[in-house]
C-alpha positions as CSV (number, residue, x, y, z in Angstrom):
1,M,120.6,102.3,80.8
2,Q,120.8,99.2,82.9
3,T,118.2,96.5,82.4
4,L,116.3,95.8,85.7
5,E,115.2,92.3,86.7
6,T,113.6,93.4,89.9
7,V,110.8,95.7,91.1
8,I,110.2,97.7,94.2
9,V,106.8,97.3,95.8
10,T,105.5,98.9,99.0
11,G,102.7,98.4,101.5
12,Y,101.5,100.5,104.5
13,A,99.2,100.1,107.5
14,K,98.4,102.3,110.4
15,A,100.8,101.7,113.3
16,P,99.2,101.0,116.7
17,Q,98.9,104.0,119.0
18,G,101.2,104.1,122.0
19,T,104.1,102.5,120.1
20,S,107.4,104.2,119.1
21,M,106.6,103.3,115.5
22,Y,103.4,105.3,115.8
23,E,105.1,108.2,117.4
24,M,107.8,108.4,114.7
25,Y,106.0,107.4,111.6
26,K,102.3,107.0,112.2
27,H,102.3,104.0,109.8
28,A,104.0,100.7,109.4
29,G,105.7,100.6,106.0
30,I,107.4,97.8,104.1
31,V,109.4,98.1,100.9
32,L,110.3,94.9,99.1
33,E,112.6,94.3,96.2
34,V,111.3,91.3,94.3
35,E,113.1,89.4,91.5
36,L,110.7,89.2,88.6
37,K,111.6,85.8,87.1
38,E,111.3,83.7,90.3
39,H,109.2,86.2,92.3
40,K,111.7,86.0,95.2
41,I,112.2,88.7,97.8
42,I,115.8,89.9,97.5
43,G,115.6,93.0,99.6
44,A,113.4,94.4,102.4
45,E,113.2,97.6,104.4
46,F,110.7,98.6,107.1
47,T,109.7,101.6,109.2
48,F,111.0,100.0,112.4
49,V,112.6,102.2,115.0
50,T,115.6,99.9,115.8
51,E,118.2,98.5,113.4
52,L,117.9,95.1,115.2
53,T,114.3,94.8,114.2
54,K,115.0,95.9,110.6
55,N,117.8,93.4,110.3
56,Y,115.7,90.6,111.9
57,F,112.9,91.2,109.4
58,Q,115.3,91.0,106.5
59,K,116.2,87.5,107.8
60,L,112.6,86.6,108.0
61,L,111.7,87.7,104.5
62,I,114.7,87.7,102.1
63,G,114.8,84.6,99.9
64,Y,111.1,83.9,100.2
65,C,109.3,83.1,96.9
66,L,106.0,85.0,96.7
67,Q,104.6,82.2,94.5
68,D,104.3,80.2,97.8
69,G,101.6,82.6,99.0
70,V,101.6,85.2,101.7
71,E,100.3,82.9,104.5
72,P,103.7,81.2,105.3
73,L,105.2,84.7,105.7
74,I,102.4,85.7,108.0
75,E,102.9,82.5,110.1
76,R,106.7,83.4,110.3
77,I,105.9,86.8,111.6
78,Q,103.4,85.5,114.1
79,S,105.9,82.9,115.3
80,F,109.0,85.1,115.6
81,Y,107.8,88.7,116.1
82,F,106.1,89.4,119.4
83,A,105.4,93.2,119.4
84,P,102.4,95.5,119.4
85,S,103.0,96.3,115.8
86,Q,102.7,92.7,114.6
87,Q,99.3,93.1,113.0
88,A,100.2,96.3,111.3
89,I,103.3,94.7,109.8
90,I,101.2,91.8,108.6
91,V,98.6,94.2,107.0
92,A,101.5,96.2,105.3
93,L,103.0,92.9,104.0
94,Q,99.7,91.7,102.6
95,A,99.2,95.1,100.9
96,A,102.7,94.9,99.3
97,V,102.2,91.4,98.1
98,Q,98.8,92.1,96.7
99,R,100.2,95.2,94.9
100,Y,103.0,93.1,93.5
101,W,100.6,90.4,92.0
102,D,98.1,93.0,90.7
103,N,100.9,94.7,88.8
104,I,102.4,91.5,87.5
105,K,99.0,90.4,86.2
106,Q,98.5,93.8,84.6
107,K,101.9,93.6,82.8
108,N,101.1,90.1,81.5
109,T,97.7,91.0,80.0
């Protein structure tokens, strides 16, 4: 069996009504693959409708070190993603990052 050096963590938030995200999924979802040693995001997927948006968000997040806090990521989203689902994506990201740290702390105790 292969030794894994990454984890998958997810976060969800209610998508804003009236958006295609809401019509298709009802929720904004984010899935992050995080490297455990350096706490870096190495993969990211989202419940966006278009591939362009999915690919763009990968550029925004991949390579980011979660030890630098979630606020710089939120600022990146606010600076570069102008859509009705912006706040839902931020809430989903915050949930995923919080879940990551909660589980890391639990593993280390």
